[in-house]
C-alpha positions as CSV (number, residue, x, y, z in Angstrom):
1,M,0.0,-0.1,-0.1
2,G,2.7,2.9,0.9
3,F,1.8,6.1,1.1
4,L,-1.7,7.4,0.5
5,R,-3.3,11.1,0.9
6,I,-6.4,11.0,2.8
7,F,-9.2,14.0,2.6
8,N,-12.0,14.5,4.5
9,H,-10.2,13.2,7.4
10,G,-11.7,15.5,10.2
11,V,-8.5,17.3,11.2
12,P,-9.5,21.0,10.8
13,F,-7.1,22.7,8.3
14,H,-6.6,25.6,10.7
15,L,-5.1,22.7,13.2
16,M,-2.8,21.6,10.6
17,K,-1.7,25.1,9.5
18,S,-0.9,26.0,13.2
19,M,1.0,22.8,13.7
20,L,3.3,23.3,10.8
21,D,3.8,27.1,11.8
22,A,4.7,25.9,15.4
23,V,7.0,23.5,14.3
24,R,8.5,25.8,11.7
25,G,8.5,28.6,14.3
26,F,10.1,26.2,17.0
27,H,13.0,25.7,14.8
28,E,13.9,29.0,13.4
29,Q,13.9,30.7,16.9
30,P,16.8,31.0,19.0
31,Q,17.9,28.1,21.5
32,E,17.0,29.5,24.5
33,L,13.4,30.2,23.5
34,K,13.3,26.4,22.3
35,K,13.3,25.3,25.8
36,A,10.2,26.6,26.7
37,W,7.9,25.5,23.6
38,K,5.4,23.0,24.3
39,V,3.2,21.1,21.5
40,T,-0.6,21.5,21.9
41,S,-2.3,18.7,22.6
42,E,-5.4,19.4,20.8
43,Y,-3.3,17.9,17.6
44,K,-2.6,14.6,19.3
45,K,-6.5,14.4,20.1
46,Y,-7.3,14.6,16.7
47,M,-4.5,12.2,15.5
48,Q,-6.0,9.8,17.9
49,Q,-9.7,10.2,16.5
50,L,-8.2,9.7,12.8
51,K,-6.5,6.8,14.1
52,E,-9.8,5.0,15.3
53,T,-11.3,5.5,11.7
54,L,-8.0,4.5,10.0
55,L,-8.1,1.4,12.1
56,E,-11.6,0.6,11.0
57,L,-11.3,1.2,7.3
58,L,-7.8,-0.9,7.1
59,S,-9.5,-3.7,9.0
60,E,-12.5,-3.6,6.7
61,G,-10.0,-3.1,3.5
62,L,-8.1,-6.4,4.9
63,G,-11.9,-8.1,4.8
64,L,-11.6,-8.7,8.6
65,R,-14.2,-7.5,11.2
66,R,-14.0,-3.7,11.7
67,D,-12.7,-3.7,15.2
68,Y,-9.8,-6.3,14.0
69,L,-6.9,-3.9,14.5
70,A,-8.1,-2.0,17.4
71,R,-8.5,-5.3,19.3
72,I,-5.0,-6.7,18.9
73,G,-4.1,-3.3,20.3
74,C,-1.2,-2.9,17.6
75,M,-1.6,1.3,17.6
76,K,-2.3,1.8,21.3
77,G,0.7,4.2,21.7
78,A,1.5,7.3,19.7
79,H,4.7,9.4,19.2
80,I,4.7,12.5,17.3
81,A,8.0,14.2,15.7
82,F,8.8,17.6,14.5
83,H,11.0,17.7,11.6
84,Y,12.6,20.9,10.0
85,Y,14.7,20.8,7.1
86,P,16.2,24.0,5.9
87,S,15.9,25.1,2.3
88,S,19.4,24.2,0.6
89,P,20.4,26.0,-2.9
90,Q,21.6,22.9,-3.9
91,S,18.3,20.3,-3.2
92,E,19.5,17.4,-5.4
93,L,22.8,17.0,-3.6
94,T,20.9,17.7,0.3
95,I,19.4,14.4,1.9
96,G,17.3,15.5,4.7
97,A,16.9,11.8,5.9
98,S,18.6,8.8,4.3
99,S,16.5,6.2,3.2
100,H,14.4,4.2,5.5
101,T,11.2,2.6,6.4
102,D,9.3,3.6,9.6
103,A,9.1,1.3,12.2
104,S,5.6,2.0,13.3
105,F,2.5,0.2,12.6
106,L,1.1,3.2,10.9
107,T,2.5,6.5,10.1
108,V,0.3,9.8,9.6
109,L,2.2,12.3,7.9
110,L,1.6,16.0,7.9
111,E,3.9,18.1,5.8
112,S,4.4,21.4,4.4
113,Y,4.0,20.8,0.7
114,I,2.4,18.3,-1.2
115,G,4.2,-1.5,9.8
116,L,1.3,-3.1,9.4
117,Q,2.7,-5.1,6.6
118,I,3.2,-8.2,9.1
119,V,-0.5,-8.3,10.3
120,S,-1.9,-7.5,6.7
121,N,0.6,-10.3,5.5
122,D,1.8,-7.9,2.9
123,K,-1.3,-6.6,1.6
124,F,0.0,-3.1,3.0
125,K,3.5,-2.7,2.8
126,S,5.7,0.2,4.4
127,V,7.6,2.2,1.7
128,N,11.2,2.8,1.8
129,H,11.6,6.8,1.7
130,R,14.1,9.6,2.2
131,V,13.5,13.3,2.8
132,L,14.9,15.7,0.1
133,A,15.8,19.0,1.2
134,R,14.2,21.8,-0.8
135,S,15.6,24.9,-2.5
136,V,12.3,26.8,-2.6
137,G,12.1,26.9,1.3
138,P,12.2,25.1,4.4
139,R,10.5,21.5,4.5
140,T,8.6,20.9,7.8
141,S,7.0,17.8,8.5
142,V,4.9,16.3,11.8
143,P,4.8,12.3,11.6
144,C,2.8,10.7,13.9
145,F,3.7,7.0,14.7
146,F,1.3,4.6,16.0
147,V,2.6,1.8,17.8
148,P,1.9,-0.9,20.1
149,A,1.6,0.1,24.1
150,A,4.8,-0.4,26.1
151,A,2.6,-2.7,28.3
152,V,2.2,-5.0,25.3
153,R,5.8,-5.1,24.3
154,D,6.5,-9.0,24.6
155,K,2.8,-9.7,22.5
156,P,3.9,-11.1,19.4
157,Y,1.9,-9.9,16.1
158,G,1.6,-11.9,13.1
159,A,-0.5,-12.4,10.2
160,A,-4.3,-12.4,10.8
161,E,-5.4,-15.7,10.9
162,Q,-8.4,-14.9,8.4
163,L,-5.8,-13.5,6.1
164,V,-3.9,-16.7,5.9
165,S,-4.8,-20.2,4.2
166,A,-3.2,-23.2,2.4
167,E,-3.1,-21.3,-0.4
168,N,-2.1,-17.9,0.8
169,P,0.0,-19.0,3.9
170,A,1.8,-16.3,6.7
171,I,4.7,-14.6,4.9
172,Y,6.1,-13.5,8.6
173,K,6.8,-15.3,11.8
174,A,4.7,-14.0,14.7
175,T,7.4,-11.0,16.4
176,S,6.8,-8.7,19.4
177,I,8.1,-5.6,19.4
178,R,10.7,-6.3,21.6
179,Q,12.1,-8.5,19.2
180,Y,11.5,-6.0,16.3
181,F,12.7,-2.7,17.3
182,P,16.1,-3.7,18.6
183,Y,16.8,-5.4,15.1
184,Y,15.5,-2.4,13.4
185,R,17.7,0.2,15.2
186,S,20.4,-1.5,14.2
187,N,19.8,-2.8,11.0
188,G,17.0,-0.4,9.5
189,R,19.0,2.3,8.5
190,D,20.5,3.7,5.1
191,G,17.7,1.7,3.0
192,R,18.2,-1.8,4.3
193,L,14.8,-3.5,4.8
194,V,14.7,-5.1,8.0
195,L,11.0,-7.2,7.5
196,P,13.0,-10.0,5.1
197,H,14.7,-10.8,8.6
198,F,11.3,-12.0,10.0
199,K,10.1,-13.9,6.9
200,I,9.0,-17.7,7.8
């Protein structure tokens, strides 16, 4: 599946614009002012609402019960990052982040311009991507990473039973977050894919 653009998602435009302005403003202010900056919780509240909707839609898209992904708890936790890449006069030579896939079950990305792979048994795939600097101005993005809660880090996640059959066997072994993240941290950089390590 990779990247997709979502419209009519319920996150107000003014809030998205305010979030991008706040991130850009944070990165462009003097260091001493950055120490006192706090992120509004309103944006995270909307991300949680969007997550609930996406969990239902993705479950249905896989042909599963509408509450399947919510029930298995694969996206209970959320982490928001605030990225800022200044403009570069030679944008084609400047990389903001090297090639990678995200380690989260799902990432919702708000940007300033226009893991779910195991459970879906490869129906939804994480895309290898990177960040390029732009020459026309800074690039600001706010990814929200949805991950399992810390309390279930030992719970194994594997292909949904309803998606596995003799004709369509499981592709990946059931893997816990405790097993996955350390391997991702040491091997998931510079375009190296980590999921093949967990194939059956």
